[in-house]
C-alpha positions in Angstrom: 0.0 0.0 0.0 1.4 3.4 -1.0 1.6 5.8 2.0 -1.1 8.4 2.0 -1.2 11.6 4.1 -3.9 14.2 4.6 -2.9 17.8 5.1 -5.4 20.3 6.5 -3.6 23.7 6.6 -5.5 26.7 8.0 -4.8 30.1 6.4 -5.6 33.5 7.9 -7.7 34.7 5.0 -11.4 33.8 4.5 -12.7 36.8 2.5 -10.5 37.4 -0.5 -11.1 34.6 -2.9 -8.3 35.8 -5.2 -5.8 35.1 -2.4 -7.5 31.8 -1.4 -7.4 30.7 -5.1 -3.7 31.5 -5.3 -3.0 29.3 -2.4 -5.1 26.5 -3.8 -3.4 26.8 -7.1 0.0 26.5 -5.4 -1.2 23.1 -4.0 -2.5 21.9 -7.3 0.7 22.9 -9.1 2.6 20.0 -7.5 0.5 17.5 -9.5 1.5 13.9 -9.0 -0.5 12.2 -6.3 -2.0 15.4 -4.9 -5.7 15.7 -4.7 -7.3 18.9 -3.4 -10.5 17.7 -1.8 -12.1 20.8 -0.1 -11.8 24.5 0.4 -13.8 25.9 3.4 -13.5 29.7 3.8 -15.1 31.5 6.8 -15.7 35.3 6.6 -16.2 36.0 10.3 -13.3 33.8 11.3 -11.3 35.3 8.3 -9.8 31.9 7.9 -9.8 29.1 5.3 -9.3 25.4 5.8 -8.0 23.5 2.8 -7.9 19.7 2.7 -5.7 17.8 0.3 -4.2 14.3 0.2 -1.3 12.6 -1.5 1.9 10.7 -1.0 4.4 12.1 1.5 6.8 13.8 -0.9 4.1 15.4 -2.9 2.2 16.5 0.2 5.1 18.2 1.9 6.0 20.0 -1.4 2.4 21.2 -1.8 2.3 22.3 1.8 5.6 24.3 1.4 4.3 26.0 -1.8 1.0 26.9 -0.1 2.8 28.3 2.9 5.2 30.4 0.8 2.3 31.7 -1.2 0.3 32.6 1.9 3.4 34.5 3.3 3.5 36.6 0.1 -0.3 37.2 -0.2 -1.5 37.6 3.3 -0.5 40.5 5.5 -1.0 39.6 9.2 -0.5 43.3 10.2 -3.9 43.9 8.8 -5.6 40.7 9.8 -8.7 40.6 12.0 -11.1 37.8 12.6 -12.9 35.8 15.3 -10.6 32.8 15.2 -7.3 32.8 17.2 -4.3 33.1 14.8 -0.6 33.7 14.8 0.4 33.5 11.2 -0.6 33.6 7.5 -0.3 29.8 7.5 -1.6 29.5 11.0 -1.5 25.8 11.6 -0.3 23.1 9.2 -0.9 19.5 10.4 0.1 16.3 8.6 -2.3 13.4 9.3 -1.5 9.7 8.5 -4.3 8.0 6.5 -2.7 4.7 5.3 0.6 3.0 4.9 2.5 5.5 7.1 2.8 6.1 10.9 2.2 9.2 13.0 5.9 9.1 13.9 6.8 9.2 10.2 4.5 12.2 9.7 6.1 13.9 12.7 9.6 13.6 11.1 8.2 15.0 7.8 6.6 17.9 9.7 9.9 18.8 11.4 11.6 18.7 8.0 8.9 20.9 6.5 9.1 23.4 9.3 12.8 23.7 8.9 12.4 24.3 5.1 9.7 26.9 5.7 12.1 28.8 7.9 15.2 28.4 5.7 13.7 28.9 2.3 10.5 30.9 2.9 11.6 33.0 5.9 8.7 31.8 8.1 9.4 31.1 11.8 7.8 27.8 12.8 6.8 26.0 16.0 6.4 22.2 15.9 3.4 20.8 17.8 1.5 17.6 18.7 3.5 14.5 17.6 6.2 16.6 16.0 6.8 18.8 19.1 10.4 19.3 20.0 9.6 20.8 23.4 6.8 19.6 25.8 5.8 23.2 26.5 4.8 23.7 22.9 3.1 20.4 22.2 -0.3 22.0 22.5 -1.4 24.3 19.7 -3.0 26.7 22.1 0.4 27.1 23.8 2.2 27.8 20.6 -0.5 30.4 19.7 -0.8 32.1 23.1 -1.0 35.8 22.7 -1.7 35.4 19.0 -0.1 37.5 16.4 0.0 40.5 18.7 2.6 38.7 20.8 4.9 38.2 17.7 7.7 40.5 19.0 7.7 38.8 22.4 7.8 35.3 20.9 10.6 36.1 18.5 12.9 37.8 21.0 12.3 36.0 24.3 14.5 33.0 25.1 12.5 29.9 25.7 9.5 31.3 23.8 11.1 31.5 20.4 9.9 29.2 17.6 11.7 25.9 16.9 13.0 27.1 13.5 13.9 30.7 12.9 14.8 32.3 9.6 18.4 33.4 9.1 17.3 37.0 8.9 16.5 36.9 12.6 20.1 36.0 13.6 21.0 39.7 14.2 17.7 40.5 16.1 18.2 40.0 19.8 16.1 42.8 21.3 15.0 46.3 20.5 11.8 47.9 19.1 9.3 45.7 17.2 10.3 47.6 14.1 13.6 45.6 14.2 11.7 42.5 13.2 12.1 42.1 9.4 9.0 43.3 7.5 8.6 39.9 5.8 8.2 38.2 9.2 5.9 40.9 10.5 3.8 40.2 7.4 3.8 36.4 7.6 3.7 35.9 11.3 4.6 32.5 12.7 3.4 29.1 11.6 2.7 26.0 13.7 3.6 22.8 11.9 2.9 19.3 13.2 1.5 15.8 12.9 -1.6 14.5 14.6 -4.4 11.9 14.2 -7.6 12.8 12.4 -9.8 15.2 14.2 -13.2 16.7 13.5 -13.6 20.4 13.7 -17.2 21.3 14.5 -19.2 24.3 15.6 -22.4 24.1 17.6 -24.9 26.9 16.8 -26.8 28.5 19.7 -30.1 30.4 19.7 -28.4 33.4 21.4 -26.1 36.2 20.4 -24.6 36.3 23.9 -21.0 35.3 23.4 -20.5 35.1 27.2 -23.0 32.2 27.3 -21.0 30.4 24.5 -17.8 30.9 26.4 -19.4 29.5 29.6 -20.6 26.4 27.7 -17.1 25.9 26.2 -15.5 26.1 29.6 -18.0 23.5 30.9 -17.3 21.0 28.1 -13.7 21.2 27.2 -11.3 18.7 28.6 -8.9 21.1 30.3 -10.1 22.0 33.8 -11.3 20.4 37.0 -12.8 16.9 37.0 -15.9 17.9 38.8 -17.7 19.4 35.8 -20.5 17.1 34.8 -20.4 18.1 31.1 -16.6 17.8 30.6 -15.7 15.9 27.5 -12.4 14.0 27.1 -10.2 14.9 24.1 -12.3 18.0 23.3 -11.0 21.5 22.8 -13.6 24.3 22.9 -14.0 28.1 22.7 -17.0 30.3 22.5 -17.4 33.1 20.0 -20.0 35.2 18.1 -20.2 34.8 14.3 -21.5 38.0 12.7 -22.4 36.5 9.4 -24.7 34.0 11.2 -26.0 36.5 13.8 -25.5 33.9 16.6 -23.0 32.6 19.1 -21.3 29.3 18.6 -19.3 26.8 20.7 -16.4 25.9 18.4 -14.8 22.6 19.1 -12.0 20.2 18.0 -12.8 16.6 18.7 -9.2 15.3 18.8 -10.0 11.7 19.4 -13.3 10.6 17.7 -13.0 7.1 19.3 -13.1 8.6 22.8 -15.6 11.4 22.1 -17.6 10.8 18.9 -19.5 13.6 17.3 -22.9 12.4 18.5 -21.7 12.2 22.1 -20.4 15.8 21.8 -23.7 17.0 20.3 -25.8 15.4 23.0 -23.6 16.6 25.8 -23.2 20.2 24.6 -27.0 20.3 23.9 -27.7 19.3 27.5 -25.1 21.7 28.8 -26.6 24.6 26.8 -30.0 23.9 28.3 -28.5 24.5 31.8 -27.5 28.0 30.6 -31.0 28.7 29.3 -30.2 28.3 25.5 -30.4 25.5 22.9 -28.2 24.1 20.2 -30.0 24.7 17.0 -27.6 22.9 14.7 -24.1 21.7 13.9 -21.5 23.0 11.4 -18.7 20.7 10.4 -15.6 22.6 9.2 -13.8 20.9 6.5 -14.3 17.2 5.8 -15.6 14.3 8.0 -14.9 10.6 7.8 -18.0 8.6 6.9 -17.9 6.5 10.0 -18.5 9.6 12.1 -21.8 10.1 10.5 -22.8 6.4 10.2 -22.0 5.8 13.9 -24.1 8.9 14.8 -27.0 7.6 12.6 -26.9 4.2 14.5 -26.9 6.0 17.8 -29.9 8.3 17.0 -31.9 5.4 15.4 -31.5 3.3 18.5 -32.3 6.3 20.7 -35.6 6.6 18.7 -36.3 2.9 19.4 -35.6 1.9 15.8 -33.5 -1.1 14.5 -30.4 0.2 12.7 -29.0 -3.1 11.7 -30.5 -3.1 8.3 -30.0 0.5 7.5 -27.5 1.3 4.7 -24.8 4.0 5.0 -26.8 6.6 3.1 -29.8 6.2 5.5 -27.5 6.3 8.5 -25.8 9.5 7.3 -29.2 11.2 6.7 -30.2 10.2 10.2 -27.1 12.0 11.5 -27.8 15.1 9.3 -31.4 15.2 10.6 -30.8 14.7 14.3 -27.8 17.0 14.6 -29.3 19.6 12.2 -26.1 19.6 10.1 -28.1 21.7 7.5 -29.0 24.4 10.0 -26.9 27.1 8.3 -26.7 25.7 4.8 -27.5 22.5 2.9 -25.3 19.6 4.1 -24.3 17.6 1.0 -22.5 14.3 1.9 -20.8 14.1 -1.5 -19.0 17.4 -0.7 -18.3 16.8 3.0 -17.6 13.1 3.5 -13.9 12.3 3.0 -14.4 8.9 1.5 -17.0 10.0 -1.0 -14.9 12.9 -2.3 -11.8 10.8 -2.5 -13.7 8.2 -4.6 -14.7 10.7 -7.3 
């Protein structure tokens, strides 16, 4: 079996389609085994998630070209959006799909981060399985302070990225203006390797971002063990999305075996009710494995007292769409959102 990697870089531009298309074209330009599967821009977050797959050499080349293009076309000095961010290519994970291990992807991620620093002038942290320092294994720790902390991160011993461009060698301390303009423009990238995760937002029937933040604090893994709605392997923040006119609980389900999507939906829905609001629907960002939806379909059919043993995959996926209101904000088309269905085209 030929090794296959998924790459899901997040770029700090969700409004200018000309810029987004330039980045996508840079990925496509590699050719070979590369297949660009999905482009998911968000205006309020001002962020685009691009999903592509391929063999290791092709994927790392496409990722490098995309990051170099983002550094040229996105100016972080002017970037504003609801999503936390630290660089033009904000986070760039490599994800093993088949025929390759997470450890192999971690090595490739470190090599990619070094190349981004050496050839594209982009400072890079390595995170998750590729982390070189325990303090920066978690993405949130790499991104702490966001882009506004750029000067501190680049000039403070112990806080500096793992790989620094040569142009930073002469910069020890001084005014922020001493940071080369190209780095102030690109910011810092976080490159790593991780298992497959599902990024999902839960829509609330309120505009009160404080309520969304309170729910996120109740459900995310980090925190005390006495919270009844805490979910293992779940990261969560609360925010307000202007384009939807509502608050959301935005989550990353980092281990879908431990906390599957349907469990997160049910738990967050119950938690929301204790805050006097309701989850009106679910928004999956990027792509989702088929089994996430079929397992949810089985769960909800059984919850309704129905036999799911004879149901086919399409029926199960539609049950998931219906029960979790995946079409709350826009139509949910499985042929455009389910990883296996797109990869088979």
